[in-house]
C-alpha positions as CSV (number, residue, x, y, z in Angstrom):
1,M,-19.0,-13.2,-12.4
2,N,-16.7,-15.3,-10.2
3,E,-19.0,-17.8,-8.5
4,H,-16.3,-19.1,-6.2
5,A,-15.6,-15.5,-4.9
6,A,-19.3,-14.8,-4.5
7,K,-19.9,-18.0,-2.5
8,S,-17.0,-17.3,-0.2
9,I,-18.1,-13.7,0.4
10,R,-21.7,-14.8,1.1
11,S,-20.3,-17.2,3.7
12,F,-18.1,-14.5,5.2
13,I,-21.2,-12.2,5.5
14,A,-23.3,-14.8,7.2
15,A,-20.6,-15.4,9.7
16,H,-19.9,-11.8,10.5
17,G,-23.2,-10.0,11.1
18,G,-25.2,-10.2,7.9
19,S,-23.6,-7.5,5.8
20,A,-20.2,-6.2,4.9
21,K,-18.3,-3.3,3.3
22,A,-16.0,-4.1,0.3
23,V,-13.0,-2.1,-0.7
24,L,-11.9,-2.9,-4.3
25,Q,-8.1,-2.7,-4.6
26,P,-6.3,-3.4,-7.8
27,V,-3.0,-5.4,-7.2
28,G,-1.4,-5.3,-10.6
29,L,-1.2,-8.4,-12.8
30,R,-2.7,-10.6,-10.0
31,G,-6.1,-8.9,-10.3
32,V,-8.3,-7.1,-7.7
33,R,-8.4,-7.8,-4.0
34,I,-11.9,-7.5,-2.5
35,T,-11.2,-6.6,1.1
36,L,-14.2,-7.2,3.4
37,V,-15.1,-5.7,6.7
38,G,-18.1,-7.4,8.3
39,E,-20.6,-5.8,10.7
40,D,-18.6,-7.2,13.6
41,G,-15.4,-5.5,12.2
42,I,-13.7,-8.7,11.2
43,M,-11.7,-8.5,8.0
44,G,-11.5,-10.9,5.1
45,D,-10.6,-10.8,1.5
46,E,-11.1,-12.5,-1.9
47,M,-9.1,-12.2,-5.1
48,V,-10.7,-11.9,-8.6
49,A,-9.2,-11.4,-12.0
50,S,-10.4,-7.9,-12.9
51,M,-12.2,-4.8,-11.6
52,A,-15.2,-5.9,-13.8
53,D,-15.3,-9.2,-11.9
54,A,-15.1,-7.5,-8.5
55,Q,-17.9,-5.1,-9.4
56,A,-20.1,-8.0,-10.7
57,V,-19.6,-9.8,-7.4
58,V,-20.5,-6.7,-5.4
59,E,-23.6,-6.1,-7.5
60,A,-24.7,-9.8,-7.1
61,I,-24.7,-9.7,-3.3
62,P,-27.2,-7.2,-1.8
63,E,-25.7,-7.4,1.7
64,L,-22.4,-6.1,0.3
65,T,-21.7,-2.4,-0.4
66,T,-18.5,-0.8,-1.7
67,S,-16.6,1.6,0.4
68,D,-13.2,3.4,0.6
69,W,-10.8,3.3,3.5
70,D,-12.5,6.3,5.2
71,R,-12.3,7.1,8.9
72,D,-15.5,5.2,9.8
73,L,-14.4,2.0,8.0
74,V,-10.9,2.1,9.5
75,A,-12.4,2.6,13.0
76,T,-14.7,-0.4,12.5
77,A,-12.1,-2.8,11.1
78,T,-10.9,-5.2,13.7
79,P,-8.2,-7.6,12.4
80,A,-8.5,-11.1,13.7
81,P,-5.8,-12.4,16.0
82,G,-2.7,-13.3,13.9
83,H,-3.9,-11.2,10.9
84,A,-0.9,-8.9,10.9
85,Q,1.6,-11.8,11.0
86,K,-0.2,-13.5,8.2
87,M,-0.2,-10.4,6.0
88,A,3.6,-9.8,6.8
89,G,4.5,-13.3,5.4
90,W,7.9,-14.7,6.2
91,S,9.2,-11.4,7.6
92,G,6.4,-11.2,10.2
93,R,7.3,-14.7,11.5
94,G,10.9,-13.7,12.1
95,L,12.4,-16.1,9.5
């Protein structure tokens, strides 16, 4: 299991309501993005090397449950201010 990812996710959960949903999203050679949605709707993410690593992290954290991007999760998700620009990279900053 990726201890760095688990520590970071535990910290996220503590700061955002005590539990979170995780959507596991393969992103090619880079690995798997664990996208988090806290109880308060704030989003975060963590990268791991493989789907097996992502599943091991989720299994190790009782306050974390897997989810899909269903209607309820999308309605709960509240991106932090500046999140869209950050995700857009250089094109979102008008460079």
